[in-house]
TIVO-18940 format. One record per atom (N, C-alpha, C, O): residue in three letters; x, y, z. Coordinates in steps of 0.2 Angstrom, whole numbers, padded with zeros to 4 digits, always signed. Atoms other than C-alpha are relative to their C-alpha. Last residue first. Layout:
BEGIN
ALAXYZ
...
//
This chain:
BEGIN
GLU-0004+0005+0004
GLU+0113-0216+0057
GLU+0000-0007+0004
GLU+0002-0012+0001
PRO-0006+0003-0003
PRO+0100-0205+0065
PRO+0003-0005-0004
PRO-0001-0009-0007
ALA+0001+0006-0004
ALA+0087-0197+0054
ALA+0007-0002+0003
ALA+0012-0001+0000
ASP-0003+0006+0003
ASP+0091-0179+0049
ASP-0001-0006+0004
ASP-0002-0006+0011
PRO-0008+0001-0001
PRO+0079-0167+0056
PRO+0002-0006-0003
PRO-0001-0011-0004
ARG-0002+0004-0006
ARG+0062-0165+0048
ARG+0007+0000+0001
ARG+0011+0001-0004
VAL-0007-0001-0003
VAL+0054-0153+0036
VAL+0001-0004+0006
VAL-0002-0002+0011
ARG+0000+0001-0007
ARG+0038-0160+0027
ARG+0008+0001+0002
ARG+0012-0003+0000
LEU-0006+0004-0003
LEU+0035-0154+0010
LEU+0000+0000+0007
LEU-0003+0005+0010
GLY+0002+0006-0002
GLY+0018-0148+0004
GLY+0005-0005+0003
GLY+0004-0011+0004
LEU+0000+0004+0006
LEU+0023-0133-0006
LEU-0002-0008+0002
LEU-0002-0012-0003
THR+0006-0002+0004
THR+0017-0122+0008
THR+0000-0004-0006
THR-0005-0006-0009
THR+0006+0003-0003
THR+0029-0131+0020
THR-0006+0001-0005
THR-0010-0003-0006
VAL-0001+0007+0002
VAL+0044-0127+0008
VAL-0006-0003+0003
VAL-0009-0008+0000
LEU+0001+0001+0007
LEU+0039-0109+0009
LEU+0000-0007-0002
LEU-0004-0009-0006
VAL+0007-0002+0001
VAL+0037-0108+0028
VAL-0001-0002-0007
VAL-0007-0005-0009
VAL+0004+0006-0002
VAL+0054-0118+0030
VAL-0008+0002-0001
VAL-0011-0003-0003
ALA-0001+0006+0004
ALA+0062-0105+0019
ALA-0004-0006+0002
ALA-0007-0009-0002
GLN+0004-0001+0006
GLN+0055-0091+0029
GLN+0000-0006-0005
GLN-0005-0008-0008
ILE+0007+0001-0002
ILE+0062-0098+0045
ILE-0004+0001-0006
ILE-0009-0003-0007
VAL+0002+0007-0001
VAL+0079-0099+0037
VAL-0007-0002+0001
VAL-0010-0006-0001
ASP-0004+0003-0006
ASP+0080-0082+0030
ASP-0002-0007+0001
ASP-0007-0009-0003
VAL+0005+0002-0006
VAL+0074-0076+0013
VAL+0005-0003+0005
VAL+0010-0005+0004
GLN-0004+0001-0006
GLN+0083-0067-0002
GLN-0005-0001+0006
GLN-0009+0003+0007
ALA+0002-0004-0005
ALA+0074-0069-0019
ALA+0004-0002+0007
ALA+0006-0008+0008
GLY-0006-0004-0002
GLY+0084-0077-0033
GLY-0002+0005+0006
GLY+0002+0009+0008
THR-0006+0002+0002
THR+0068-0084-0041
THR+0005+0005+0002
THR+0005+0011+0001
LEU-0005-0001-0006
LEU+0053-0080-0030
LEU+0007-0002-0003
LEU+0012-0002+0002
ASP-0007+0001+0002
ASP+0040-0079-0044
ASP+0005+0002+0005
ASP+0006+0008+0007
ALA-0004-0006+0000
ALA+0023-0080-0037
ALA+0007-0002-0002
ALA+0009-0008-0001
SER+0003-0005+0004
SER+0010-0094-0042
SER+0004+0007+0000
SER+0003+0011-0004
ARG+0003+0003+0006
ARG+0018-0110-0036
ARG-0003+0005-0005
ARG-0003+0004-0011
PRO-0005+0001+0005
PRO+0028-0102-0023
PRO-0002-0002-0006
PRO+0002-0001-0011
ASP+0000+0006+0003
ASP+0012-0097-0014
ASP+0005-0001-0005
ASP+0005+0003-0010
VAL-0004+0000+0007
VAL+0015-0082-0003
VAL-0001-0007-0002
VAL+0002-0012+0002
ALA+0005+0000+0006
ALA+0002-0080+0011
ALA+0003-0001-0007
ALA-0001+0000-0012
SER+0005+0006-0001
SER+0013-0087+0025
SER-0005+0001-0005
SER-0008-0004-0007
LEU+0002+0002+0007
LEU+0027-0075+0019
LEU-0005-0006+0000
LEU-0005-0010-0005
ASP+0005+0005-0001
ASP+0028-0064+0035
ASP-0002-0003-0007
ASP-0005+0001-0011
SER+0007-0001+0002
SER+0043-0053+0031
SER-0004-0007+0001
SER-0001-0012+0001
GLY+0004-0002-0005
GLY+0060-0055+0040
GLY-0007+0001-0001
GLY-0011+0003+0004
ARG-0001+0002-0007
ARG+0070-0056+0025
ARG-0004+0003+0005
ARG-0005+0009+0005
LEU+0006+0001-0004
LEU+0061-0052+0009
LEU+0001-0002+0007
LEU-0003-0004+0010
ASP-0002+0002-0007
ASP+0075-0045-0001
ASP-0006+0000+0004
ASP-0009+0005+0006
ALA+0001-0004-0006
ALA+0069-0046-0019
ALA+0003-0002+0006
ALA+0004-0008+0007
GLY-0006-0004-0002
GLY+0078-0055-0033
GLY-0001+0005+0006
GLY+0003+0009+0008
SER-0007+0003+0001
SER+0062-0062-0040
SER+0005+0005+0002
SER+0005+0011+0000
LEU-0005-0001-0006
LEU+0047-0056-0031
LEU+0007-0002-0001
LEU+0011-0003+0003
ASP-0007+0001+0001
ASP+0035-0055-0046
ASP+0005+0002+0005
ASP+0006+0008+0006
ALA-0004-0006-0002
ALA+0017-0057-0040
ALA+0008-0002-0002
ALA+0010-0008-0002
GLU-0003-0003+0005
GLU+0006-0069-0050
GLU+0005+0006+0001
GLU+0007+0010-0003
PRO+0000+0004+0006
PRO-0005-0072-0035
PRO+0004+0004-0006
PRO+0002+0010-0007
LEU-0006-0001+0004
LEU+0000-0061-0020
LEU+0000-0005-0006
LEU+0006-0007-0008
TRP+0001+0004+0006
TRP-0016-0058-0010
TRP+0006+0001-0004
TRP+0008+0007-0006
ALA-0001-0005+0006
ALA-0011-0053+0008
ALA-0002-0005-0006
ALA-0001-0011-0006
ALA+0007-0001+0004
ALA-0018-0064+0022
ALA+0000+0004-0006
ALA-0005+0006-0008
SER+0005+0006-0002
SER-0002-0061+0033
SER-0007+0002-0004
SER-0010+0007-0004
LEU+0004+0002+0006
LEU+0010-0049+0024
LEU-0006-0005+0001
LEU-0008-0009-0004
ASP+0005+0004-0002
ASP+0017-0041+0039
ASP-0004-0001-0006
ASP-0009+0003-0007
LEU+0007-0002+0001
LEU+0033-0034+0032
LEU-0005-0005+0003
LEU-0003-0011+0003
HIS+0004+0000-0006
HIS+0050-0036+0040
HIS-0007+0002-0001
HIS-0010+0006+0003
ARG-0002+0003-0006
ARG+0059-0032+0024
ARG-0004+0001+0006
ARG-0007+0006+0007
LEU+0006+0001-0003
LEU+0053-0028+0006
LEU+0001-0004+0007
LEU-0001-0010+0007
THR-0002+0002-0007
THR+0068-0022-0003
THR-0007+0000+0004
THR-0010+0006+0004
ALA+0002-0004-0005
ALA+0064-0023-0022
ALA+0002-0002+0007
ALA+0004-0008+0008
GLY-0005-0004-0003
GLY+0074-0033-0034
GLY-0002+0005+0005
GLY+0003+0009+0008
SER-0006+0003+0001
SER+0059-0038-0044
SER+0006+0004+0003
SER+0006+0010+0000
ALA-0005-0002-0005
ALA+0044-0031-0036
ALA+0007-0003+0000
ALA+0010-0005+0005
ARG-0006+0000+0003
ARG+0030-0031-0049
ARG+0005+0003+0005
ARG+0006+0009+0006
LEU-0005-0005-0002
LEU+0014-0035-0040
LEU+0007-0001-0004
LEU+0009-0007-0005
GLY-0004-0002+0005
GLY+0002-0046-0050
GLY+0005+0006+0001
GLY+0008+0009-0003
THR+0000+0004+0006
THR-0010-0047-0036
THR+0004+0003-0006
THR+0003+0009-0008
LEU-0006-0001+0003
LEU-0004-0037-0021
LEU+0000-0004-0006
LEU+0006-0006-0009
ASP+0001+0003+0006
ASP-0021-0034-0013
ASP+0006+0001-0004
ASP+0007+0007-0007
ALA-0001-0004+0006
ALA-0017-0031+0005
ALA-0001-0004-0007
ALA+0001-0009-0007
GLU+0005+0000+0005
GLU-0024-0042+0018
GLU+0000+0005-0006
GLU-0005+0007-0009
ARG+0005+0006-0001
ARG-0012-0037+0031
ARG-0005+0001-0005
ARG-0008+0006-0006
MET+0004+0001+0006
MET+0001-0025+0025
MET-0005-0005+0000
MET-0005-0009-0005
ARG+0005+0005+0000
ARG+0010-0019+0041
ARG-0004+0000-0006
ARG-0007+0006-0008
THR+0007-0002+0001
THR+0026-0011+0037
THR-0005-0005+0001
THR-0004-0011-0001
GLY+0004+0000-0006
GLY+0043-0015+0045
GLY-0007+0002-0001
GLY-0010+0005+0004
THR-0003+0004-0006
THR+0053-0010+0030
THR-0005+0001+0006
THR-0007+0006+0007
LEU+0005+0000-0005
LEU+0047-0005+0012
LEU+0003-0004+0006
LEU+0005-0010+0005
THR-0002+0003-0006
THR+0060+0000-0001
THR-0005+0001+0005
THR-0007+0007+0007
ALA+0003-0003-0006
ALA+0055+0004-0019
ALA+0003-0004+0006
ALA+0006-0009+0005
ARG-0005-0005-0003
ARG+0064+0002-0035
ARG-0002+0003+0007
ARG+0001+0008+0009
THR-0007+0003+0001
THR+0055-0014-0041
THR+0005+0005+0003
THR+0010+0002+0004
LEU-0004-0002-0005
LEU+0039-0007-0034
LEU+0007-0003+0000
LEU+0010-0004+0005
ASP-0007+0001+0002
ASP+0028-0008-0050
ASP+0004+0003+0006
ASP+0005+0009+0007
ALA-0005-0006-0001
ALA+0010-0009-0045
ALA+0007-0002-0001
ALA+0009-0008+0000
GLY-0003-0002+0006
GLY-0001-0023-0053
GLY+0005+0006+0001
GLY+0009+0008-0004
SER+0000+0005+0005
SER-0013-0024-0039
SER+0004+0003-0006
SER+0002+0008-0009
LEU-0006-0002+0004
LEU-0008-0011-0026
LEU+0000-0005-0005
LEU+0006-0007-0007
GLY+0000+0003+0006
GLY-0025-0011-0016
GLY+0006+0003-0005
GLY+0006+0008-0007
VAL-0002-0004+0006
VAL-0022-0007+0002
VAL-0001-0004-0006
VAL+0000-0010-0006
PHE+0006+0000+0005
PHE-0031-0018+0015
PHE+0001+0005-0006
PHE-0004+0007-0009
SER+0004+0006+0001
SER-0017-0015+0028
SER-0006+0002-0005
SER-0008+0007-0005
TRP+0003+0000+0007
TRP-0005-0001+0024
TRP-0004-0006-0001
TRP-0004-0009-0006
ASP+0005+0005+0001
ASP+0000+0002+0043
ASP-0003+0001-0007
ASP-0007+0006-0009
GLY+0006-0002+0002
GLY+0016+0011+0047
GLY-0005-0005-0002
GLY-0003-0011-0001
ARG+0005+0002-0005
ARG+0034+0005+0047
ARG-0007+0003-0003
ARG-0008+0003-0009
GLU-0003+0003-0006
GLU+0046+0014+0035
GLU-0006-0001+0005
GLU-0009+0004+0007
VAL+0006+0000-0005
VAL+0040+0017+0017
VAL+0003-0003+0006
VAL+0006-0009+0006
THR-0002+0003-0007
THR+0053+0023+0005
THR-0006+0000+0004
THR-0009+0005+0006
LEU+0005-0001-0006
LEU+0048+0026-0014
LEU+0003-0003+0006
LEU+0006-0009+0006
LEU-0003-0002-0006
LEU+0063+0026-0025
LEU-0004+0002+0005
LEU-0002+0005+0010
ASP-0007+0001+0000
ASP+0052+0024-0041
ASP+0003+0004+0006
ASP+0002+0009+0008
PHE-0003+0001-0006
PHE+0034+0022-0036
PHE+0008+0000+0000
PHE+0011-0003+0005
THR-0007+0002+0001
THR+0023+0026-0051
THR+0003+0001+0007
THR+0002+0006+0011
CYS-0005-0004-0004
CYS+0004+0026-0050
CYS+0007-0002-0001
CYS+0008-0008-0003
ARG-0004-0004+0005
ARG-0008+0018-0063
ARG+0005+0005+0003
ARG+0006+0010+0001
ASP+0001+0002+0007
ASP-0021+0014-0050
ASP+0005+0004-0004
ASP+0004+0010-0004
PHE-0005-0003+0005
PHE-0018+0014-0031
PHE-0001-0003-0007
PHE-0001-0009-0008
MET+0000+0004+0007
MET-0032+0010-0018
MET+0005+0004-0004
MET+0005+0011-0005
SER-0001-0004+0006
SER-0032+0015+0001
SER+0001-0004-0006
SER+0004-0010-0006
GLY+0005+0000+0005
GLY-0040+0004+0014
GLY+0001+0004-0006
GLY-0004+0005-0010
VAL+0005+0006-0001
VAL-0028+0008+0028
VAL-0006+0001-0005
VAL-0009+0006-0006
PHE+0003+0000+0007
PHE-0014+0020+0021
PHE-0006-0005+0000
PHE-0008-0008-0005
LYS+0005+0005+0001
LYS-0007+0024+0039
LYS-0003+0002-0007
LYS-0005+0007-0009
CYS+0006-0003+0003
CYS+0010+0033+0041
CYS-0005-0006-0001
CYS-0004-0012-0001
ASP+0005+0001-0004
ASP+0024+0028+0052
ASP-0007+0003-0002
ASP-0010+0006+0002
THR-0003+0003-0006
THR+0037+0036+0040
THR-0006-0001+0005
THR-0009+0004+0007
PHE+0005+0000-0005
PHE+0032+0039+0022
PHE+0002-0004+0006
PHE+0004-0010+0006
THR-0001+0004-0007
THR+0046+0045+0011
THR-0006+0000+0004
THR-0008+0006+0006
ALA+0004-0002-0005
ALA+0044+0050-0008
ALA+0001-0004+0006
ALA+0003-0010+0006
ASP-0004-0002-0006
ASP+0058+0047-0020
ASP-0004+0003+0006
ASP-0001+0007+0010
PHE-0007+0001+0001
PHE+0046+0047-0035
PHE+0004+0003+0007
PHE+0003+0009+0009
PHE-0002+0000-0006
PHE+0028+0045-0029
PHE+0008+0000+0000
PHE+0011-0004+0004
SER-0007+0001+0000
SER+0019+0050-0045
SER+0003+0001+0008
SER+0002+0005+0011
CYS-0004-0004-0004
CYS+0000+0049-0046
CYS+0008-0002+0000
CYS+0009-0008-0001
GLY-0005-0004+0004
GLY-0010+0042-0060
GLY+0005+0004+0004
GLY+0007+0009+0001
THR+0001+0002+0007
THR-0025+0037-0049
THR+0005+0004-0004
THR+0005+0011-0004
PHE-0005-0003+0004
PHE-0024+0037-0030
PHE+0000-0002-0007
PHE+0001-0008-0008
THR-0001+0003+0007
THR-0040+0033-0020
THR+0006+0004-0004
THR+0005+0010-0004
CYS-0001-0005+0005
CYS-0041+0036-0001
CYS+0001-0004-0007
CYS+0003-0010-0007
ASN+0005+0002+0005
ASN-0049+0024+0012
ASN+0001+0005-0006
ASN-0004+0007-0009
LEU+0005+0006-0001
LEU-0038+0032+0025
LEU-0005+0000-0005
LEU-0009+0004-0007
PHE+0004-0001+0006
PHE-0023+0043+0021
PHE-0005-0006+0000
PHE-0003-0012-0002
ALA+0005+0005+0001
ALA-0015+0046+0038
ALA-0004+0001-0007
ALA-0006+0007-0008
ALA+0006-0002+0004
ALA+0001+0055+0042
ALA-0005-0006-0001
ALA-0003-0011-0001
GLU+0006+0001-0004
GLU+0013+0050+0056
GLU-0006+0003-0004
GLU-0011+0005+0000
THR-0002+0004-0006
THR+0028+0057+0046
THR-0007+0000+0004
THR-0010+0005+0005
HIS+0006+0001-0005
HIS+0027+0062+0028
HIS+0001-0004+0006
HIS+0004-0009+0005
ARG-0001+0004-0007
ARG+0041+0068+0017
ARG-0006+0000+0004
ARG-0008+0006+0006
SER+0004-0002-0005
SER+0039+0073-0002
SER+0002-0004+0006
SER+0004-0010+0006
LEU-0005-0002-0005
LEU+0053+0070-0015
LEU-0004+0003+0007
LEU-0001+0007+0010
ASN-0007+0001+0001
ASN+0039+0068-0028
ASN+0004+0003+0005
ASN+0003+0009+0007
PHE-0002+0000-0007
PHE+0021+0068-0022
PHE+0008-0001+0000
PHE+0011-0003+0005
ARG-0007+0002-0001
ARG+0014+0073-0038
ARG+0002+0001+0007
ARG+0002+0006+0010
CYS-0003-0004-0005
CYS-0005+0072-0041
CYS+0008-0002+0000
CYS+0009-0008-0001
ASP-0005-0003+0003
ASP-0013+0065-0057
ASP+0004+0005+0005
ASP+0006+0011+0002
ARG+0000+0002+0007
ARG-0029+0061-0048
ARG+0006+0004-0003
ARG+0006+0010-0003
PHE-0005-0003+0003
PHE-0030+0060-0029
PHE+0001-0002-0007
PHE+0003-0008-0008
THR-0003+0003+0006
THR-0046+0055-0021
THR+0005+0005-0002
THR+0005+0011-0002
CYS-0001-0005+0005
CYS-0051+0058-0003
CYS+0003-0003-0006
CYS+0005-0009-0006
GLU+0004+0001+0006
GLU-0059+0046+0009
GLU+0001+0005-0005
GLU-0004+0008-0008
THR+0005+0006-0001
THR-0050+0053+0024
THR-0005+0000-0006
THR-0008+0005-0008
PHE+0004+0000+0006
PHE-0034+0063+0023
PHE-0005-0006+0000
PHE-0003-0011+0000
VAL+0004+0005+0001
VAL-0025+0067+0039
VAL-0005+0001-0006
VAL-0008+0006-0007
ALA+0005-0002+0004
ALA-0009+0077+0042
ALA-0005-0006-0001
ALA-0003-0012-0001
GLY+0007+0001-0003
GLY+0001+0071+0057
GLY-0006+0002-0004
GLY-0011+0003-0002
VAL+0000+0004-0006
VAL+0018+0078+0052
VAL-0007+0000+0002
VAL-0010+0005+0004
ASP+0006+0000-0005
ASP+0019+0085+0035
ASP+0002-0005+0005
ASP+0005-0010+0005
THR-0002+0004-0006
THR+0032+0089+0021
THR-0007+0001+0005
THR-0011+0005+0004
ALA+0004-0002-0006
ALA+0030+0095+0003
ALA+0002-0005+0006
ALA+0004-0010+0005
GLU-0004-0002-0006
GLU+0045+0092-0008
GLU-0004+0002+0005
GLU-0002+0006+0010
THR-0007+0001+0000
THR+0033+0090-0023
THR+0004+0003+0006
THR+0003+0009+0007
LEU-0002+0001-0007
LEU+0015+0091-0018
LEU+0008-0001+0000
LEU+0010-0004+0005
ASP-0007+0002-0001
ASP+0009+0097-0035
ASP+0002+0001+0007
ASP+0002+0006+0010
VAL-0003-0004-0005
VAL-0010+0095-0037
VAL+0008-0002+0001
VAL+0010-0007+0001
GLY-0006-0004+0002
GLY-0016+0089-0053
GLY+0003+0004+0005
GLY+0007+0009+0003
VAL-0001+0001+0007
VAL-0033+0085-0046
VAL+0006+0004-0002
VAL+0006+0010-0002
PHE-0006-0004+0002
PHE-0036+0083-0027
PHE+0001-0002-0007
PHE+0003-0008-0009
ALA-0004+0003+0006
ALA-0054+0077-0024
ALA+0006+0005-0002
ALA+0005+0011-0003
VAL-0002-0006+0005
VAL-0060+0081-0006
VAL+0004-0004-0006
VAL+0007-0009-0005
HIS+0004+0000+0005
HIS-0070+0069+0005
HIS+0001+0005-0005
HIS-0003+0009-0008
ALA+0004+0006+0000
ALA-0061+0073+0021
ALA-0004+0001-0007
ALA-0007+0007-0008
HIS+0004+0000+0006
HIS-0046+0084+0023
HIS-0004-0006+0000
HIS-0002-0011+0001
GLU+0004+0005+0001
GLU-0036+0088+0039
GLU-0005+0001-0006
GLU-0008+0006-0006
GLN+0005-0001+0004
GLN-0020+0098+0041
GLN-0005-0006+0000
GLN-0003-0012+0000
GLY+0006-0001-0004
GLY-0009+0095+0056
GLY-0006+0001-0005
GLY-0012+0002-0002
SER+0001+0003-0007
SER+0007+0097+0046
SER-0006+0002+0003
SER-0008+0008+0003
LEU+0007+0002-0001
LEU+0005+0102+0028
LEU-0002-0003+0007
LEU-0007-0006+0008
ASP+0001+0004-0006
ASP+0021+0111+0026
ASP-0007-0001+0001
ASP-0011+0004+0003
GLU+0005-0002-0006
GLU+0022+0117+0008
GLU+0001-0005+0006
GLU+0002-0011+0005
GLY-0003-0002-0006
GLY+0037+0113-0003
GLY-0004+0002+0006
GLY-0001+0005+0011
TYR-0007+0001+0000
TYR+0027+0114-0019
TYR+0004+0002+0006
TYR+0004+0008+0008
TRP-0002+0001-0007
TRP+0009+0115-0015
TRP+0007-0002+0001
TRP+0009-0005+0006
ASP-0007+0001+0000
ASP+0004+0122-0032
ASP+0002+0000+0008
ASP+0002+0005+0011
ALA-0003-0004-0005
ALA-0014+0119-0034
ALA+0007-0001+0000
ALA+0010-0007-0001
ASP-0006-0004+0003
ASP-0020+0112-0051
ASP+0003+0004+0006
ASP+0006+0009+0004
ARG-0003+0002+0007
ARG-0037+0107-0044
ARG+0006+0005-0002
ARG+0006+0011-0001
ILE-0006-0004+0000
ILE-0044+0106-0026
ILE+0004-0002-0007
ILE+0006-0007-0007
GLU-0006+0001+0004
GLU-0061+0099-0026
GLU+0005+0005+0000
GLU+0004+0011+0001
SER-0003-0007+0002
SER-0076+0098-0014
SER+0006-0002-0004
SER+0008-0008-0004
GLU+0005-0006-0002
GLU-0089+0085-0008
GLU+0003+0006-0002
GLU+0000+0011-0003
ALA-0003-0006-0003
ALA-0080+0070-0017
ALA-0005+0005+0002
ALA-0010+0006-0002
THR+0002-0006+0003
THR-0088+0053-0020
THR+0002+0006+0004
THR+0002+0007+0010
PRO+0004-0004-0004
PRO-0077+0039-0014
PRO-0002+0006-0003
PRO+0002+0010-0006
ALA-0003-0005-0004
ALA-0069+0030-0028
ALA-0005+0003+0004
ALA-0011+0004+0002
GLY+0000+0003-0006
GLY-0078+0015-0036
GLY+0004+0004+0006
GLY+0004+0002+0011
THR-0006+0004-0001
THR-0074+0020-0053
THR+0001-0003+0006
THR+0006-0007+0007
ARG+0000+0006+0005
ARG-0092+0025-0057
ARG+0006-0004+0001
ARG+0007-0010-0001
ASP+0001-0002+0007
ASP-0092+0036-0041
ASP+0000-0006-0005
ASP+0001-0012-0002
VAL-0006+0001+0005
VAL-0095+0030-0024
VAL-0001+0002-0007
VAL-0007+0002-0009
GLY+0001+0002+0007
GLY-0107+0036-0010
GLY+0007-0001-0004
GLY+0012+0001-0001
ARG-0001-0005+0006
ARG-0102+0037+0008
ARG-0002-0003-0006
ARG-0002-0009-0007
VAL+0001+0003+0007
VAL-0108+0027+0023
VAL+0000+0006-0005
VAL-0003+0011-0004
ARG+0005-0004+0004
ARG-0101+0033+0040
ARG+0000-0003-0007
ARG+0005-0006-0009
GLY+0007+0002+0001
GLY-0094+0019+0051
GLY-0005+0004-0004
GLY-0010+0002-0006
GLY+0005-0004-0004
GLY-0079+0027+0058
GLY-0007-0002-0001
GLY-0011+0000+0003
VAL-0003+0000-0007
VAL-0067+0022+0044
VAL-0005+0004+0004
VAL-0007+0010+0002
GLY-0007-0002-0001
GLY-0078+0019+0029
GLY+0002+0000+0007
GLY-0001-0002+0011
ALA+0000-0001-0007
ALA-0094+0011+0024
ALA+0007+0000+0002
ALA+0011-0004+0002
VAL-0006+0002-0004
VAL-0095+0014+0006
VAL+0000+0001+0007
VAL-0001+0007+0009
GLY-0005-0005-0001
GLY-0111+0016-0004
GLY+0006-0004+0003
GLY+0007-0010+0003
ASP-0002-0003+0006
ASP-0127+0007-0004
ASP+0005+0005+0001
ASP+0003+0010+0004
GLU+0005-0003+0004
GLU-0127-0001+0013
GLU+0002+0002-0007
GLU+0008+0000-0008
VAL-0001+0000+0007
VAL-0115-0011+0024
VAL-0007+0002-0003
VAL-0012-0001-0002
ARG+0006+0004+0002
ARG-0114-0005+0042
ARG+0001-0001-0008
ARG+0004+0004-0011
GLY+0007-0003+0002
GLY-0097+0002+0047
GLY-0005-0005-0002
GLY-0003-0011-0004
GLY+0004-0001-0005
GLY-0081-0003+0057
GLY-0007+0003-0002
GLY-0010+0007+0002
VAL-0002+0001-0007
VAL-0069-0002+0043
VAL-0005+0002+0005
VAL-0006+0008+0005
GLY-0006-0002-0002
GLY-0076-0004+0026
GLY+0001-0001+0007
GLY-0001-0006+0010
ALA+0000+0000-0007
ALA-0090-0014+0018
ALA+0007+0002+0002
ALA+0012-0001+0000
VAL-0007+0002-0003
VAL-0092-0010+0000
VAL+0000+0001+0007
VAL-0003+0006+0010
VAL+0000+0001-0008
VAL-0108-0009-0010
VAL+0006-0003+0002
VAL+0009-0008+0000
LYS-0004+0005-0003
LYS-0107-0001-0027
LYS-0001-0001+0007
LYS-0002+0004+0011
MET-0005-0003-0004
MET-0122+0009-0033
MET+0004-0006+0003
MET+0001-0011+0005
//
């Protein structure tokens, strides 16, 4: 059984998640579900205030669903559709998303701490603020996504495809970004201290003066004022 230390918990066989409880994991590393919701039609539903824990959602249609303050803890979402949905102050804690669609979905002030994404699509996704620390978005395609003011500390963004994306005012401290394609992206205001220009593609990316100094320093150059004549 896989051993994973989560937020605030002991390390044992299983997953130590938010709040310290230890859960089992399946062969993919996703938390073991205690119940399942399959092929449900939640089109346009208001999910405000709902709470779900250790539930497997399979093939659920959440198109145009809305919610304020819904909480999903250690849930799995497989082949679910979040298209055109709107979420405010919702929490998806230590969840796993596989093969899900987030076309034109909007997440405002939401938490995705510790959640993992695999083979998901994010066309026209909008994320405003919120906490996405420790998320797994390795290889994700965010080329048409807009993220602003979001905390993404220690996120796994290995091989991220974000050419032309809007990624402004993000907290990317200690994030993993090797082989990330950030070419042409708008990165202004984001913490780029974890970005290595030697392994990430920054061709044509937009940065501000402070970020430029950070990137130059990462390359080992020393920035000094002009010498007096």
